[in-house]
C-alpha positions, 0 to 999 in steps of 0.5 A: 218780300220772301222771294227776295229774301230767299234769293239773297240768302242763296247767294250770300251762302256761297263764299266768294271772297276775292284774293289780292295776292292771286294772279288769276281771274277770278282771283279765287276758284270759289267765285265760280260756284256763285257765277255758275248759279247766277247763269242758271238763275238767269236762264231759269227766269227766262233771260233769252241770252246768257253768257259766261266767259273764261274769267267768269264775267257774266252777261245777259240780254233782255230784248226790247219789247217796243217797236221803235229804237231806244237806248240800250242800257245796262245794270252791273253788280259784282259777286265777290266779297271783300278779303277784309273779313271772313265770308265763310259760313255766312249765317244770316239772321232775320229781324222782322219789324225792327224796334229801333233797339240793340240787335244781338248778333252773337250772345256768346261773343257779346257782339251787338249791332246798336243804333247808339253807334250805327245811327242809320239803323233808326232809318229802318224802324218797323222794317225787316233787316238781314244781319250777320251772326257776328262772325262773318260779313254778310255779303250785301256788298254786292249780292244785294245788287245782284239779287235786285237785278235778277229780280227786276229782270224776272219782273219785266219778263213776267210783265210784258206790259211794261215797255222797255228797250234792250237791257243788258246786265253784267256780273263781275268778279274781283271788284273788291280788289280793284279788278272788277272791270279789268277784263269787262268786254265793253264792246260785247256788252254794247250798252249806251250807258249802265248803272252799277247797283252797288251803293248803300243807303236807300236813295243814294245816287252817285256819279263821282268817286275818288281818284285812287292810287296804291303805294308800297314803301320798302326800306332796307336797313342794316342790323348791328349789335345794339351795343355798338350801333352808333352811326352804323345801325339803320333801323328800317322799322323806325324809318318806316315810322318816320315816313308815316309821321311825315304824312298829314296826321288829320288826313286819314279815313277816320278824320275825313268825310265828304270830298276830303281826301286821305292817306291810309296805311293798311298793311305793315311788316318789318324788322331791323333790316327790312320793313315795308308798308302799303297805303292807299291815296284818295282824293276827289279833286284831280289836282289834290290827288296829284299833290298827294302822290307827289308828297310821297315822292318828296318824303322818299327823297328827303329820307333817302337823303338823310339815310343814304338811299335805303327807301324804294317807293312804288305808286300805281294809279288804280282808278279815277273820278267818273264825274269827268265822263258822266257830266257830259251825259248827265241825262243818265243821272236825271233818269235815275233821279226821276225813277227814284222820285217816281217810286217814292224815294228822295234821291241822295246825290253825293260823292262816293268815298270809294270806287265801283266798277263803274268808275273804271267802266266810265273811262272804258267808254261805258258811262256808269253812275252808281245806285243804292243796293241797300246794305250798310256797314260793308266789309265787316261783322256789323253789315246788314241790309233792310229787305224793303231797301232791296225791294225799292231798288228793284222798283228803281231798276224797273222804272229806269227801264220804263222811263228810258223807253218812254222818253225815247218814244216821246221824242 
């Protein structure tokens, strides 16, 4: 346990926030600091083949230790953290033998992690939790996944009696801004399939995610003295509000769950002569996804007719539901399910209300379901991870490697 804690804390102590406004890869120079440490750590544990490219994509190979041919499998995590909340000067707190009560993250600022609001905490009574100090995110998304992969590879190297085929690992930048797979070299990775270690609660196993698009609405207004504005002023702010009011009011993140899709306005700025806002569109069903995008075009057309063509709309697809690519090879999900059950975990199979590198990689020819990494409350000050969940994730990775080899030998 202490080994995992020490490794995890060494990773979260490095600020790796990505930046959606940047055009470089990685999007922030500081991501290189952790990338270089990861390369060093992989070499230190004895991984014989480790590489890092000009865009900070890290790949490593653990050769097969069996005599017959087996599938080559991979494990992937990202090392950037979300730009939504500060990742600078992370000060983790260790809560041993959690008693099920409130956890004071920051007494001075009265920031409390409470099971009254975050009920999942009660799943981990008696366990060791790592939390924030209430001023930053933690970075378990996805440095927990990285910790688990490195630790699992170290275990396999130290225990050659565990038989496995060739194993590939990959660590990516910029996943949090939707670019994690953009420059991932699938042919170089050369795996038959892979798993992202990027889920939340222990037991999560996911092979479907949202179809996703981003949209930007820009409105050009006309400023006129308000005392003489009748039939002359075009207020871009009020038109922006009118546009948003035409979106379905109950189809927002805070009012949906499961496979329900949504519209989510996440940035807005404006004045009379110019207003703009950005939103994301999400839906698991491809047909519903297309209808959502069409609604944005229909609203734009309606308001342009009303206000004289003052609105510009840009919609860009971001990623698609990986289920389409994973269902034809469902044995890769079955192996992960069996591995979880073998180490005493009840699999929780559900759709991701988001996306992972795996969704894009699946459409790039690398089927890639998602497995829990253990963290909760990502992208904010209430983020935490149970150390026991990270231990279980390590066990699952090792067991997947073992099962994949043994099944092939039994054929």
